[in-house]
Each structure stands twice: as structure tokens, then as C-alpha cells.
N, C-alpha and C positions, 0 to 999 in steps of 0.2 A: 831648572831655570833657564841655563845659560844656552843648553841646546835648541831650547825652544823659542827663545830671542832669536839666535843665530839663524833659524829657519825662518822667523817669522820675516827678519831683516832680508835674508834671500830672495823669498818669494817677493816680498816690495820691490827690491832692487828690479827684480826681474819683470813684475807687473808695471811699474814706472818707466821700465826702458822699453818694454814691449808699448805701451799705449804713445809714448812719445817717439817711437820710430813709426809708427801706423799713423800719427799725424804729420810726418816728414818733417821734423825739428832737426835743426844742425846739432852735432855732436854734442858741442857743450851745452847744450839746453838737456838735452837727454839724459846728460850725465848729472847733472843739477838736477832734474826732476826723478832720476832713478834715484839719488842719494837721499832728498827729502822723503820720498816712499819708503825707502828702505829704513829713514829713522823711526818714521810714524809706525809702520807696519811691526817694528822690532818694540816699540815702545807698547802697542797695543797686545802683542803677543807675550809681552812680558805680564801686562796686567790681566790678562786671560788667563794664563797660567797661575798665577798667584792664587786668582780665584778657583782654580779647579784644584790645586793642591790642597789649599783650604776645606774644599767640601771632600774631598778626599779624605783628609784626614778627621776629619767630622764623623764619616760616614764609619771609617774604621773604630773610631770612641764608640760611637753608638752601638757597634757590633760588640764589642769588649765589655761594656756594661751589661749585668745580668738584668734579664726583663723580670717583672713582678709576675709570680703565678697567676694565670687568669681564675684558673679553677679555685683559687682558695680566698677569692674576694667574696664577701660577701653580699649577695643579691637580695634587693630591696625587696620587702613583701608588696601583694599586691591589695589593695585595701578596696573594700566593698561598698 
């Protein structure tokens, strides 16, 4: 989870700094906006990573459960 959050923060920082520099902002503003973007992107990556890991665990658990035998189920009779 930590590497995903760090990656999200890094991407957020680069995006925030890039957009601020593209808008010709002064350096203190660039760093402020990049820091806020890093915080938000890191939190978003942590949230998304947690959902992804829970889904992965759920899929693994479903594969471990034995499936009912489809052929042994009684088929309903056809009524005339």
C-alpha cells in the first residue's frame, strides 16, 4: 500500500508542478500547488489501492471455495 501511495504522491506533485509552471506562476505558488496536489493524489491512490486489494482478496477467496457440481443438481421437470 505504501509504494502505491508514494507513487500517487509523486505523480500528483509532478502534475501540480507542471500545471503551475505552465501557468507561469512564481516558485512559491508552484511548490504550494504541487504539495497540495501530492497530498490529494496520495490519498486518492491509497483509497483506490485499498479497494483494489479488497477486490483481489475477494477474488482469491472465491476461487478457493469449492463450486457446487452443476451436473448433480436436479433439473425441474417439464409440465404439460
